[in-house]
N, C-alpha and C positions, 0 to 999 in steps of 0.2 A: 433520263438522264443525258445531263452535258456530258461531253468529251474529254472536259479535262477542269480538276477541281483546285483553288487554292488552297493551299495548306500555310496556315502562321502559327510560327517558331515562339518556344520562349520570348527570346530577344527581343519578337517583334517583327521580324524581317517575314518574308512571305514569298513560298516558291511556288510555281504549276506543278501539275502532275495529272497523267492519265487519270479517268476517273475508273475504279478497281485495280491501281496499284496496292500492293500490297504494303504493309509498311516497313518492313522488312528491307522491300527493295526499291522503295521510295529510299527512304536513307541511304541507303547505298547510293544509290546514284546520284541522286538532290546533296546530301549532305556530307557523304565521303563514307567509305568503307571500314576507315577506324572505330567509328559509331557504331554501324552496325556491326561489329566485332562486340565491341562493349554491353550493347544493348540487351535488356532482359527484357522489358512489356514496355508500355507505350500506355498514356494515356490520351484518349482522342476527344476532343473535348471535355476533358475533368472525367472522364468513363475509364478506369484501368482495362485495357484489352493485350492478345497476345497480339507480337511482334505479324502474324501471318493476316490478321484483320485488315480489311482492304479498306481503303479511303473513297467514297463513294458520293462526298456534299463535300462543302468548301468546310473546313476543319481546325480545332486546334490542336495541333500536335508537341506534345513532348513525350522525350522517351528517355526510360528510365534505366540507367546502367547498375552494373553490380558495384560499383561506390558508393552508391545510395540504401541505405538500410531496407525502405521500401523491396527491391531486389530481392534483400534476403527475406524478405516476410516470405515473397512470393516464390523463391526456393526450398524453403523450410514445410512449405504447402506442396509443392509438387515431389519431397524426398517422403513426404509422408505416402502419397500414392506408390511412391514407388516400395515402399516397405509394404505398404497390405497388399500389394501384388505380390511382395516376394512369401508372406508370413499364409497367402492363399496357395501357394505354388509347396511349399514346405510341410504342411500342415494343412491335405486336403480334407474340405469338409465345414472351413472355418466360415464364420460368414462376417461382411465387413458390418460398420457404421456410418460413422463419421469418424474425420480426420483432420481436425485445422490448424493452423500453425497458429500459435499462442506466443505471448512475449518469450525468447531467446530458445524459442523451439518449435516443436509440433507434439503430437500425439492423433493415436489411430484405436479406437474403441473396437473391441473384436467379441463377437460370440462362440464361445470356444469351452465343451465341459472339463478339458484338462487346464490346468493351469498351466504359464509360463514360467520356465525356470531360468535363473543365468546363465544354463548353458544355451540354451533354447535364445535366450538373445542374443549371444556373441554368435550364435549361428546366422540370424538372423540378421543382424549387421554386419557380418561378411560379405552374406548375399546379395544384401542392397547396395553396398560398394562397386559389388560388382555387377550388379544390374545399372547402376548408373556409368558405370565404365563404358557400358554397350552402346551409349548415345545414342538411345531412343526416340523419335521426335516426341514431342505430343501433338496430338492431331485434338480438332474440336470440332463436335457437328453438333446439330440439331436435330430432334427426334418428337414424334406428337407423344401428348401420355400416354395416350393407350400403347404404344409399341414400346415406351421405358416401361412401363407395368412387365407387358406380356414378357421382355425381356430378363427382367430381373426374375421374375418369380419363375421362370427358363433356369436360372441359374442358383433359383433356390435362397437367392435373397432374402429370405420374409422382413427382413429390420429395413434394408431398401425400398421394398414394396411398400411400406406404410408411409415412410418417408416421402414419398413420390406420390400415392393417393393423400393425401392433407396437402401438396403442392397443389396438386389438380385441383381439390374441393376447394383452397384461395382462389381460381380462376387461370391460372396458367395453360397455356394450349401447347407450350413444346417445353422439351426439358435438354438442357444443355449436357454435351455426353464429352470428356474427355480419354483418349487411349494413346498410351505408349504398349509398344509390342501390341498382346494378345489381352492386355488386360484393359477395361474400362470401369470408368463412376462415374458420377453426374459430377458439376458445380458450375457455380457461377466463373469461374476463372478468375484473372489469366493464371496463365503456366507459363515459365519459362520457352525458350526454345526446343530443348531437349534435356534428357535424363542426363548428361555430359556435364550441362552448363551447372549441374544442381551444388558441385564441391563435394564435401564431405561429411559423411553423417557418423553421429556416434549415440548408440540407443542408451539412455540410460536408466531407467529402472520402469516395472510394471504394478499397476497400482488396481484396484477396486472401481468400479462406476457402474452405476444404476441406468439401463438406458432411459436415458431424456431426462438424466437426475431425476428420479422417482424413487423412491424408494417401494413401491408397490410392482415396481416391475423388475424385469430380470437383470442378475447383476453380470456385468460384462468384465473382459479385460483390456485396460487401457495400457500400452504404450507410450513411454513419452522418450520422446530421443529430439535433438537438435543436431543442426547443419550450417557448416561454415563456407565459404568459397575459398580458405585455404587451410592446410594444417597448423598453420602459424595461430592463426585467429582461435580455432577449436583448441589448440594448447591453452593459450591464456583461459579462455570461456573454463575448461575444466579444472584447471586451476584456482580460477574464481568459485568454482561451483565448492571444491574444497576447500576455501576460507569460508563459505557460508555454512557449512555443515561443521567448521570446528566451532564457527562461534554464534550455533542455532543456540537461541535462548533457552528454549525448551529442554538443553541438555544443561548447557552452563548456569540456569537459574536455580534445579537442586542441589547439582553440584558443588557450588558455591554458598549452600545456604541461605538463598537468597528468596524464593516462593518454592511451593507447590502445589499438588492437585490430590482431589483423591474421591473416588466414582460417589460417593455421599453427597458430594458440591458438585456436581459437573459445571464450568465454565467460572466457576468461584474462586478464586487465588488463596492459596494459605499463606500467608505471608509470613514466612520465616525470619530470624534475628536478626540477619545482615539485609532482608531487604525491607525490614522496617525500618532500618538505619538509613538506607539508601532512600527511599521513599522520603521519611521525614525531613532529609535535607532537600530534598525538590521541593518540599512542601515548604520547607521554610522559606526557602530561597523565592519562589513565587509569592508568599504571602509578604515577603520585605520590598520586591518589589510593586506588586501592586498598592499597597501600603501607602510608599513613598509618591505613587501618581494616584492619587484620589479616590481610590476604590474604598468602599465598606462590604466587610465580609460582613455576613448572615446565613444562618443555616435556617432550613425550613425543615416542617416532616417527608418522613418516607412514607406514608403512607399517607391516601386519599381520596374523598367519594368518589365516584363516578360523575359528578357534577361538575367537576371541575375540570377533569377529561371530556366533558360533552361541549360545555365552554370552549377548550383549546381544538377539538376538535379530530383527538388525537383517540377515540371511544367509537367513533363512526370509521379513522382512517386506519387506526396503527394500534386496534384492540387486542390482533393475537400475535401482539409483541410486545404484550405486557403481560404483566406476574398477576393474575385478577385474583382476589380477594375474598374469600365468604363474608358476611355478614353473621357474624353470630346471632342476633336479634332477628333475623328474617325469617318467613312462616316456612318451616319447613317442608311443607308443601309444595313449595316451589321449585321449578327446576332449578340444577343446580347452576347453570347461568345465570339465570335469575335470581339471585341468593348471594349471586359476585356483584356487591356492588363497590367497594372498593379494591384499589390498585397498585403494588409499590409504584413510587413515580418510575418513569424510563427519560426522563430529561426534569431539569430544572425550570424553564422558565415560566411555567404555569404560574409556578408557587412565587414568583418574583415577583410575578403581574399583581398575585395577590396582595403582598408586601409593598406596590407601589401605589396599589388602590386604600391602602388603608389609610390616606389622608390626604387632603388636599394639599395639591402642587402646584408649585411657581414657577415660573421661566427663570427666577435667578437660579434654582436648585439645579438645574439643567446643565450639563450632562448629567444624570444621577446614575453611577456606577455600581451596580450591585455583583459581587464576587463569594463562591461557595466553592467546596469539595465534598462535597455529600455526596454520598453514594448515590448510586441509578442501580437499575436491574432492568434488563430487558431479555424475553424470550424468544435468543438463539436456537436456531435451529442445532440439535445437537450434532448433525452431519457437519456444521459449519467450525464448532468452535475449535481454536489452534492457539496452546500455547494463552501467552499475556496480547495475542493481537487480535483475537475473537472470543471474549467472553460475557458472560452473565452480568456479571459485577462486577461495579469497577465507581469510579469516582475521575471527576476532570476538573480541570484551572477553570472553572467557568463563570462568563460572567455575563452581565446582559445591563448593558447600558441604554437609557431613555432622556431622549434627545430633543430637540429640532430637527428639522429638516437643514434648515442652513448650517448646523455643526456637525454636520455629516462628514465631510471630507477631512477637515481637522482631527475628530475623533477619529477615523481611520489612520491617519498620519500617527499619531499619538499609541496607535497599536503595532504599528510598524517599527517605532522606535522601542517598545517593547519586545518585540520578538527578534529584536536585530541585538538586543544584550542578551537576552536569555538563550536563544538558539548561537549566539557567538561562542557564548563560555564553554559550547561543549563541540566547537570546530565546525557545525551543519551548515551548510550552505544550504540555502534555499530559493526556490521563484516561484511564480504565482500561479495561478490557472483563474480566468476571469467567466463565471457561468451566469450566462444571459436568460432569459424569459422559457420556460416551459410551455411547452402548449398548453396544458391542466395549469390554468393558471387565475389569480384572482386580481380585481383592479382594473383600471384600462387601460388605454398606451400609452396615455396622457402622463400617469404614474409610473408606467413601467420605463416612460423613457427620461423621467427625473431622477427615478433612482440608480438607472443602469449610469446617467450621464453625472450621478453624482460619486459612483463609486470607479469609474473608469479615471474622474476628473484625480482622485484622490491615489489611485495607481499610476498615474502620468505625472503626478508631485513625487510619489518616491522616487521615481528614472529605474525602477524595477521592471526587468524585462518579464511578461506573462504571457501567456497561451492563454486565445479563445475557446470558450468549450461550450457552443451556441445550444441554448433548448436545456441547460442540466440546471437554471437555477432554484431555487424553493418554488414552490407557489405563490408563497406572498410576497417573494423580493430576490434579489438578483444574489449573487455572494461572490468572496475571492476564498480561491480553496491556496493554502501554502505546501508546497513538498518539499521536504527536507531529503539533502543528499547525503549518504551514510560516507564508512571510510571504504567500502567496496564499489562505491559507485551508485548505490542502489537508491529510488527514491519512495520516499515513503509522505502518504498525505497527513500531516497532524494538524495545523493551525489552519479557521476556517472563520469569515467574516459574514456574516450573513443581513442583509438587513430588511428589519421586516415592517410591513404595513399592514399586516392582517391582524397580529397579536391587540394595538390599541384598537380595532373597532369591535373583538371579540370579547373584549376583557370592557370597552370602555373607558380607556385609561386617557385621563384629559391634565390638561394645567392650563392656570393663569396667563396670560401672556400679556408682555407688557400695555393692549389694547382693553384689559380689563374684560376680555373676553376668553369663553373655553377654546383648548387648539388641543387635536391631537399630537401626542408626539410619533417619532419615530420609535424601533428597536432596535439594535444593535445585537446581536449572539456572536460573542466571542470565545474560544479558548486558544490559548495557547500551545503548551504542553499537547492537547488535547487530551485523550485519557492517560493518567499516570499508568496504568499498567500495560500501552501498546506504547508509551512511551519508555518509559521502564526495556521493552519490548526492545525498542530502536537503541536505545542505549547501549543495553550486553550488548549485543553484536556490533556496533557500531565502534563500541573498545574491546570488543571479541574480550569482555568480562574483568580488563584491569581499568578500572576505571581510576580518572586522576583525583591525585591526593583528596583533591576537597572532597570528591566524592564517593571516592573509596569507603566502607563499612568499617574495615580493619586500616586504619593510617599507615599501624607501624606496628612490628613484632620484637619483644626482647629475644635474646638468644644466647643462652651463657653458657660458655665451654665447657664450666663444670658445673657440680651444685655448690660448690667453694667461691663462687662468687655471685649466687641466687641475693645475698641480699643487699650486692648494690644495682644488681637487676630489677629486684622490685623497688626501690628508690626512684632508677631509671625513671619506671611505667608507672609512677605514683605522680611524678611530679609532673609530667608530661599527662595525664590522666589529668590530673589538676588546671592543667592551662584549656581543658576541654578538649584537649585531641583526643579522637580515638587508639589508644595503645593497647596491647594486648600482651601479657608473660606467658612465653613458653616452658609451661611448668615438664613436659617430656623427660625422661630419661636418655633420649634419643642422644648421637652423638651430633657434633655439630654442622656437618655436613648435609645429613640427613635432615635437620632444624632448617636450615636452606636451603632446599629442596623446595620442603613441605611448605614453608611461604610465599615461594616464586610460585608452586602447586596451585595456592590460594590465591593467589594473583596480592600481594598485600606492596604496595608501593615501598616500603624501608622496611628491611632487617639491621634489627641492631645490636650488634654482635658485640661483646662483654665477655673478657679476659683480665689479667695481669695487670697488662698497660693499660688497660681503661678505666682498673680499680684503681689503680696509684693515679691516673689524672682525673680522674674524678669525670669523665667524659665517656664516649663512646664513639662504634666505629662504624659509621650507614652503608648498607649496602642497596643500592636499587635493584629497582624488582628486574631493573631487565640485565640485572648482574655486576654493574659498574659497582667498585670498589672507591670509597672515599676515604680519605684520612680522619685520622682520628682528634676529634675534636675538642673541647667541654662541654660539656653536657647544656649547662649559660647558651653556648655560639649552636651547636647545634639545635635547640628549643627554638631561640630565634627563627631561625631560617624555616626548618619545618611549620612552625605559626603562621609565616607567611606564606607559605606553599600549601597549607590547609583550610587556607581562608577562602571562603566563599567569593565568587568571582561578582554577586547580584545579591 
């Protein structure tokens, strides 16, 4: 080891340091005490490390401060360690398992027979913040696997012993430990300098979790929490969580008559009248959009023989996610699996390939765009089902586009224009991620170079910022995924654009080129909403159930001050309904104030009040959903304004 090393900083500047100097000491001496004070951890040649780690060779160094989101992720992992230590002190005999940081927080799984109560959480939270205030340093060490196993066995940590033995079985020789005070756990790190740098912790909830996610294993107790560097940021986050809770589509859906679920059909929504209305408005809008843009709507069977799925590759690689169906004419002596020679379709693409192949194709037909909203079925695990975001039966605004390779970039740009129209109508901003070749893939590097180049060219021409997701492409080609941002700043993956070179080979798809010889087309898989179910969940939470007038299941409700005004009230409702507007008449005997409150609870855009003045003027007094009272206006005037507002934007 030389006496000095060269450290390269992110701006390209270089500084010398004595070999073996800790990162913290180097920063304090060579860059300044201000950065040293703000530093939380570092990246040494790209590897996240503690500030106590030493610089032993020429290296690139990046300091991560508390202003960086990555520092907050590390602080939350620090918080998980402190919380676990507190739990074991407060409740002796409790075993700890794993405790990672997650998006917006952290969790730790505990093995304890007695369930944690809300009072326990309050006690644990207070003790955790008290332990943080003790400002105990995090100390890193490495031990042999044998010593680690012996240590955790002596502590009675059977779950930890199991994990360590698994790590040793994969060839590891040493294990990294982190201590704060008298408590120790193993993890890769890094950790912040001390507990005092964590900030403030808030514990949120307790849930059950199977050990290692396997329902055959023991049920553990998972405590969720979060941490922020300051109280103001924590309060803002908690306010957001309250908004998320109020907007939860699983609560709003049944309350607003949109959808429901029943145990007899797990993972398959029952669309209620209001939900069917919204669903149909969405579907009709997308149908108009694609029809104007050269798509041909098709419908294909729901049930297919396994030979289709063998051709597509799904029977071998996706069968456990498919609903298999017994062939009624099969030999009953065969095993149940052998009698299952049919499946409900989990995706539309193979059936669209069959339509393409039903006749000879010419280059003059391309791009050929098929569109469908057929029902799909996927056998999702029961534990993963959750409202409309993960279901077993769903529909997509699904398209498969058959085209020449030279047409790919232009077609992706066309899809992008459709996305701008659709997402713009809902006020959803979006961004893209570009997923490239995975390790397990088909096709040679030259094919992947072409495919990735085509999608990258399209992304660059869009002028859209995008993130890179290396290795996450489909096995047959790269893809672009779109993330929409809702009104609470949450990101949801919706649209996907996949470039497929495998299907034309598997299904022997061809077209006659301008040179009179046969060529393979390329296939683009694309959806804009994604699944209608998931998109409905996103919109319900985005709008908190208060859909814009054009999308609302009931756009206006007529409210009469008393029964003697009902004749004009019915006339108003009927005239507006005759214009294709979704209007109800409130038949209840409640007082006007109660009717108005109910219309607000039902999140109806307009309440149309009718009394003496309105009858005499042959008009209505509209009241907006937010409480704004508009002036009395003739029915014809209101109807014109209302119809314009209720017109779908695409």
